C-alpha positions as CSV (number, residue, x, y, z in Angstrom):
1,M,-211.2,76.7,53.5
2,T,-211.8,73.4,55.4
3,M,-211.3,71.1,52.5
4,S,-208.7,68.3,52.6
5,T,-207.4,65.8,50.1
6,S,-210.1,63.2,51.1
7,E,-212.4,65.0,48.7
8,Y,-209.7,64.9,46.0
9,R,-209.4,61.1,46.4
10,Q,-213.2,60.5,46.5
11,K,-213.6,62.2,43.1
12,R,-211.0,60.1,41.4
13,D,-210.0,56.5,40.5
14,L,-206.3,57.2,41.0
15,S,-205.3,53.8,39.6
16,R,-206.9,54.9,36.3
17,S,-206.2,58.6,36.2
18,G,-202.5,58.4,36.9
19,E,-202.8,61.3,39.4
20,P,-200.8,61.2,42.6
21,R,-202.4,59.9,45.8
22,G,-200.2,62.2,47.9
23,S,-198.6,62.1,51.4
24,S,-198.9,65.8,52.2
25,E,-195.3,66.2,53.3
26,P,-194.2,69.9,53.3
27,S,-192.2,70.7,50.2
28,G,-189.4,72.6,51.9
29,E,-188.5,76.0,53.5
30,K,-190.4,78.1,51.0
31,P,-194.0,77.1,50.1
32,V,-194.5,76.3,46.4
33,F,-197.1,77.4,43.8
34,V,-198.0,75.8,40.5
35,I,-200.2,76.8,37.7
36,Q,-201.4,73.9,35.5
37,K,-203.0,74.5,32.1
38,H,-205.9,72.0,32.0
39,D,-207.8,71.1,28.8
40,A,-210.8,69.5,30.4
41,S,-214.5,70.0,29.4
42,T,-213.3,73.7,29.1
43,L,-209.8,75.0,28.9
44,H,-208.7,76.6,32.2
45,Y,-205.7,77.2,34.5
46,D,-205.5,75.6,37.9
47,F,-203.8,78.0,40.3
48,R,-202.4,76.2,43.4
49,L,-200.7,77.5,46.6
50,E,-199.0,75.3,49.2
51,V,-200.7,75.9,52.5
52,D,-200.4,73.6,55.5
53,G,-199.3,70.5,53.6
54,V,-201.7,70.7,50.7
55,L,-202.3,72.6,47.5
56,K,-205.1,75.1,47.9
57,S,-206.6,75.3,44.4
58,W,-208.7,77.5,42.2
59,A,-209.7,77.1,38.6
60,V,-209.0,80.3,36.6
61,P,-210.9,80.2,33.3
62,K,-208.9,82.9,31.5
63,G,-205.6,82.2,33.3
64,P,-203.6,84.7,35.3
65,S,-202.7,88.1,34.1
66,T,-199.7,90.4,34.5
67,D,-202.0,93.5,34.1
68,P,-203.2,95.0,37.4
69,S,-206.4,96.3,35.7
70,E,-207.5,92.8,34.8
71,K,-209.4,90.9,37.5
72,R,-209.5,87.2,36.8
73,L,-212.3,85.0,38.2
74,A,-210.9,82.1,40.3
75,I,-213.2,79.3,41.4
76,E,-212.2,77.5,44.5
77,T,-211.8,73.7,44.0
78,E,-210.8,70.8,46.3
79,D,-207.4,70.7,48.0
80,H,-204.8,68.7,46.0
81,P,-201.8,66.8,47.5
82,L,-198.4,68.5,47.2
83,E,-197.3,65.8,44.7
84,Y,-199.8,67.2,42.2
85,A,-197.5,70.1,41.6
86,E,-195.4,67.5,39.5
87,F,-198.3,66.1,37.5
88,E,-198.3,66.5,33.8
89,G,-200.2,64.2,31.5
90,T,-203.6,63.1,30.3
91,I,-206.4,62.1,32.6
92,P,-208.4,59.4,30.7
93,E,-212.0,59.8,29.5
94,G,-214.6,58.9,32.1
95,E,-212.4,60.1,34.9
96,Y,-213.0,63.3,36.9
97,G,-211.3,66.2,35.1
98,A,-210.6,64.1,32.0
99,G,-208.2,65.9,29.7
100,T,-204.6,67.0,29.3
101,V,-202.7,68.8,32.0
102,L,-199.4,70.7,31.6
103,I,-197.3,72.6,34.2
104,W,-197.6,76.1,32.8
105,D,-195.7,77.8,35.7
106,R,-194.2,76.9,39.0
107,G,-192.0,78.3,41.7
108,T,-192.1,79.5,45.3
109,Y,-194.2,82.2,46.9
110,Q,-194.0,84.5,49.9
111,N,-197.0,85.5,52.1
112,I,-197.2,89.3,52.3
113,T,-200.6,89.5,54.0
114,W,-199.9,92.0,56.8
115,K,-202.5,93.2,59.3
116,D,-201.8,95.5,62.3
117,D,-198.0,95.1,61.8
118,N,-198.2,91.3,61.9
119,L,-197.9,88.8,59.1
120,K,-201.2,86.9,58.9
121,P,-200.7,83.2,58.4
122,M,-201.8,82.1,54.9
123,D,-204.5,79.8,56.1
124,K,-206.0,82.6,58.2
125,A,-205.7,85.1,55.3
126,L,-207.5,82.7,52.9
127,G,-210.0,81.9,55.6
128,S,-210.9,85.6,55.9
129,G,-211.2,85.9,52.1
130,H,-208.2,88.1,51.4
131,A,-204.6,87.0,50.8
132,L,-201.6,88.8,49.4
133,F,-198.4,87.0,48.2
134,R,-195.4,87.4,45.9
135,L,-194.8,84.8,43.3
136,K,-191.3,83.8,42.2
137,G,-192.0,81.6,39.1
138,E,-190.6,81.0,35.7
139,K,-193.3,83.0,33.9
140,L,-195.0,85.0,36.7
141,S,-193.4,87.0,39.5
142,G,-194.3,89.8,41.9
143,G,-197.3,90.5,44.0
144,Y,-200.8,89.0,43.5
145,A,-204.0,89.2,45.5
146,L,-206.8,86.6,46.0
147,Q,-210.0,88.2,47.1
148,R,-213.2,86.2,47.8
149,I,-216.3,87.7,46.3
150,D,-218.9,85.0,46.9
151,D,-218.8,82.8,50.0
152,D,-221.5,80.3,48.8
153,E,-220.1,79.7,45.3
154,G,-216.4,79.8,46.2
155,H,-215.8,82.6,43.7
156,W,-212.6,84.7,44.1
157,L,-210.7,87.3,42.1
158,L,-207.0,86.8,41.2
159,V,-205.4,90.2,40.6
160,K,-201.8,91.3,39.8
161,M,-200.6,93.9,42.2
162,D,-199.2,97.2,40.7
163,D,-195.5,96.6,41.2
164,D,-192.3,96.4,39.2
165,E,-193.3,93.1,37.7
166,A,-196.7,94.3,36.5
167,D,-196.8,94.6,32.7
168,A,-200.1,95.5,30.9
169,R,-198.5,94.7,27.5
170,R,-197.5,91.2,28.3
171,N,-200.0,88.3,27.8
172,P,-198.1,85.1,28.9
173,V,-201.3,83.0,28.6
174,S,-201.3,83.4,24.9
175,T,-197.6,84.0,24.1
176,E,-196.1,81.3,26.4
177,P,-198.3,78.2,26.1
178,E,-195.7,75.6,26.7
179,S,-194.9,73.6,29.9
180,V,-192.0,75.0,32.0
181,V,-191.0,71.4,32.8
182,S,-191.1,69.6,29.4
183,G,-191.4,72.4,26.9
184,R,-194.4,70.6,25.4
185,T,-197.8,72.0,24.4
186,L,-201.1,70.5,25.4
187,E,-201.4,69.0,21.9
188,E,-198.0,67.4,22.1
189,I,-198.7,65.9,25.5
190,A,-202.0,64.6,24.4
191,G,-200.5,63.1,21.2
192,E,-197.6,61.4,23.1
193,E,-200.0,60.0,25.7
194,K,-202.1,58.4,23.0
195,G,-199.1,56.9,21.3
196,P,-198.8,56.1,17.6
197,S,-202.1,55.5,15.8
């Protein structure tokens, strides 16, 4: 977990992609999370947690689940600037991550990683490969865990905790595809970005 937004900037031509450069100012009293649905070379969900002035990020191919029995692969990616939590649009062809992005869910989160009666700071929890947190979003809420399973490849598991907000019958990835910001689908965003043909 030693990445910074320099890697994010090196991979992109921000003048072409329209993505934010970022200033890494803390967002407020409560740290934020955002989940962006990203139709790049493959459709996936980018799960991001604010930690120490940046968005720690994971690509979740199947998206998050509300079912505690489902363990979702989460592949660690480069840190993103906090302003990226507001990004919705289409990254042009030829740019890193080319494709359409929508803000699928967002809100705040609370670190609940306790060890020996002390709350473990989120950067330390992630550094040790195990973090627990409660999301307060528009689509997702309740406890989740991130557990690293492969140090070399940056592979983690994102798992819903078995709490009052767990629901094995719910499948928000398929039933709630729209942006929580604009109400648009990926197809609508892509069509509007291209403009009239």
